[in-house]
C-alpha positions as CSV (number, residue, x, y, z in Angstrom):
1,M,-41.7,-7.5,40.9
2,R,-38.7,-5.5,41.8
3,R,-36.5,-8.6,41.6
4,I,-37.7,-9.4,38.1
5,K,-37.1,-5.8,37.1
6,N,-33.5,-5.9,38.5
7,F,-33.0,-9.3,36.8
8,L,-34.1,-7.9,33.5
9,L,-32.0,-4.8,33.8
10,I,-28.9,-7.0,34.6
11,M,-29.7,-9.3,31.6
12,L,-30.1,-6.2,29.3
13,F,-26.8,-4.8,30.6
14,N,-25.0,-8.1,30.1
15,D,-26.4,-8.3,26.6
16,M,-25.2,-4.8,25.8
17,I,-21.7,-5.6,27.1
18,M,-21.6,-8.8,25.1
19,K,-22.7,-7.0,21.9
20,T,-20.0,-4.4,22.5
21,K,-17.4,-7.0,23.0
22,I,-18.4,-8.8,19.8
23,K,-18.3,-5.5,17.9
24,V,-14.8,-4.7,19.3
25,I,-13.5,-8.2,18.4
26,T,-15.0,-7.9,15.0
27,M,-13.6,-4.5,14.4
28,L,-10.1,-5.6,15.5
29,T,-10.3,-8.7,13.3
30,V,-11.2,-6.6,10.3
31,L,-8.5,-4.1,11.1
32,L,-5.8,-6.8,11.5
33,S,-6.9,-8.5,8.2
34,C,-6.7,-5.2,6.4
35,M,-3.2,-4.6,7.8
36,S,-2.0,-8.0,6.7
37,A,-3.6,-7.6,3.3
38,N,-1.9,-4.2,2.9
39,A,1.6,-5.4,3.7
40,Q,2.3,-7.1,0.3
41,V,4.4,-4.5,-1.4
42,S,7.6,-2.8,-0.4
43,V,10.4,-0.6,-1.8
44,N,13.9,-1.2,-0.5
45,G,12.4,-3.1,2.4
46,I,9.9,-0.3,3.4
47,K,6.4,-1.6,3.2
48,V,3.6,0.6,1.7
49,F,1.4,2.0,4.3
50,S,4.4,2.4,6.7
51,K,4.5,5.7,8.5
52,L,7.8,7.7,8.1
53,T,8.7,11.2,8.9
54,K,10.6,13.3,6.3
55,N,13.9,12.7,8.1
56,E,13.2,8.9,8.2
57,V,12.5,9.0,4.4
58,F,15.9,10.7,4.0
59,E,17.6,8.1,6.2
60,K,16.0,5.1,4.4
61,F,16.1,6.3,0.8
62,G,18.7,9.1,0.8
63,Q,18.4,12.8,-0.1
64,P,16.0,13.3,-3.0
65,A,16.8,15.3,-6.0
66,E,13.5,17.1,-5.5
67,Y,11.0,17.4,-2.7
68,E,7.4,18.7,-3.0
69,I,4.8,19.2,-0.3
70,Q,1.2,20.2,-0.5
71,D,-1.5,20.6,2.1
72,S,-4.7,19.5,0.4
73,G,-6.9,20.3,3.4
74,D,-9.4,17.5,4.0
75,N,-7.0,14.9,2.3
76,G,-4.1,15.9,4.5
77,V,-0.5,16.7,3.6
78,D,1.0,15.1,0.5
79,E,4.8,14.8,0.1
80,W,6.6,13.6,-3.1
81,Y,10.2,12.6,-3.1
82,H,11.9,12.5,-6.5
83,Y,15.0,10.4,-6.9
84,G,16.0,10.6,-10.6
85,E,13.4,8.7,-12.5
86,N,11.8,7.4,-9.2
87,L,9.1,8.9,-7.2
88,L,7.9,8.1,-3.7
89,H,4.5,9.5,-2.5
90,F,3.5,10.0,1.2
91,N,0.2,11.3,2.6
92,E,0.2,12.3,6.3
93,N,3.6,10.5,6.5
94,Y,2.1,7.2,5.2
95,F,3.8,5.6,2.2
96,I,1.0,5.4,-0.3
97,G,2.5,5.3,-3.7
98,F,5.6,5.0,-5.8
99,S,7.0,4.8,-9.3
100,I,10.3,3.1,-9.8
101,C,11.8,3.6,-13.3
102,D,15.5,2.9,-12.9
103,K,17.7,0.4,-11.0
104,S,18.3,2.6,-8.0
105,F,15.4,0.9,-6.0
106,V,14.1,-2.6,-5.7
107,V,10.5,-3.7,-5.2
108,N,9.4,-6.7,-3.2
109,L,6.0,-8.4,-3.8
110,D,4.9,-11.1,-1.3
111,G,5.1,-14.4,-3.0
112,L,8.4,-13.8,-4.6
113,E,11.6,-15.0,-3.1
114,R,13.6,-12.2,-4.7
115,D,13.2,-8.5,-5.3
116,V,12.0,-7.1,-8.6
117,K,13.9,-4.3,-10.3
118,V,13.8,-2.4,-13.5
119,G,15.7,-4.4,-16.1
120,D,14.3,-7.8,-15.0
121,K,12.4,-10.0,-17.4
122,L,8.6,-10.0,-16.8
123,S,8.9,-13.8,-16.2
124,V,10.3,-13.1,-12.7
125,L,6.6,-12.6,-11.7
126,E,5.5,-16.1,-12.7
127,P,5.7,-17.6,-9.1
128,L,3.3,-15.0,-7.7
129,E,-0.1,-16.1,-6.4
130,T,-2.3,-13.2,-7.1
131,H,-6.0,-12.6,-7.7
132,Y,-5.4,-11.3,-11.1
133,M,-2.5,-10.7,-13.5
134,D,-3.0,-9.3,-17.0
135,W,-2.3,-6.7,-19.6
136,F,-4.5,-3.7,-19.2
137,E,-3.0,-1.6,-21.9
138,K,-0.2,-1.9,-24.5
139,D,3.1,-2.3,-22.6
140,W,1.3,-2.0,-19.2
141,Y,0.8,-5.1,-17.0
142,C,-1.3,-5.2,-13.9
143,V,-0.6,-7.4,-10.8
144,C,-3.6,-7.4,-8.4
145,F,-3.4,-8.7,-4.9
146,E,-6.4,-8.5,-2.5
147,D,-6.5,-4.7,-2.1
148,E,-3.5,-3.6,-4.1
149,Q,-2.5,-3.2,-7.7
150,V,1.1,-3.0,-8.9
151,I,1.4,-1.6,-12.4
152,I,4.4,-2.7,-14.5
153,K,5.5,-1.1,-17.7
154,V,7.1,-3.7,-20.0
155,N,9.1,-3.2,-23.2
156,N,10.1,-6.3,-25.2
157,G,9.5,-8.6,-22.2
158,V,11.7,-6.4,-19.9
159,I,10.4,-4.4,-16.9
160,T,11.0,-0.7,-17.4
161,C,8.9,0.8,-14.6
162,I,7.0,-0.5,-11.5
163,S,4.3,1.7,-9.9
164,F,1.8,1.4,-7.1
165,S,-0.8,3.8,-5.8
166,T,-3.7,3.6,-3.4
167,D,-7.1,4.9,-4.4
168,S,-6.3,8.1,-2.5
169,S,-3.2,8.7,-4.6
170,M,-4.6,7.9,-8.0
171,G,-3.5,10.3,-10.6
172,W,-0.2,11.2,-8.9
173,Y,1.8,9.3,-11.6
174,D,1.5,10.1,-15.3
175,H,1.5,6.8,-17.1
176,E,3.0,8.3,-20.2
177,N,6.5,8.4,-18.5
């Protein structure tokens, strides 16, 4: 009887270990797929969701004309770097949003062999393979990837502004600009 009890305990223990291994593997797979899905957009070669300190932002993008910081408690510390008509938004040092409205910065979208910048014709986006591309408002065009949206302001077929924000940074950019 004792042998059967030990055998059952060993089987139960092995089953628990196997389930834990499967959970860990599943969690890592989901994490890696999310990381790869979130690496589709970059500004001047810096991918969104990259982690940069204030000094690293200065090194990569230069000294901003204006810098704002706000500790929002549960949502962490937000930092906004203003470069003329451009804005970069970080939360807890993670690059979570931007608005590029002049030719000082370039945006790269996976699927394009070239960078996109203000002044380009909207037709530069034609090679993109996205889940969704469409007008969502007069002069505003939406490019949707798996988990990301890039919003592009267009005037007479020419790109005048490119913006991106995560769900946590919604509202940081006033679309009337």
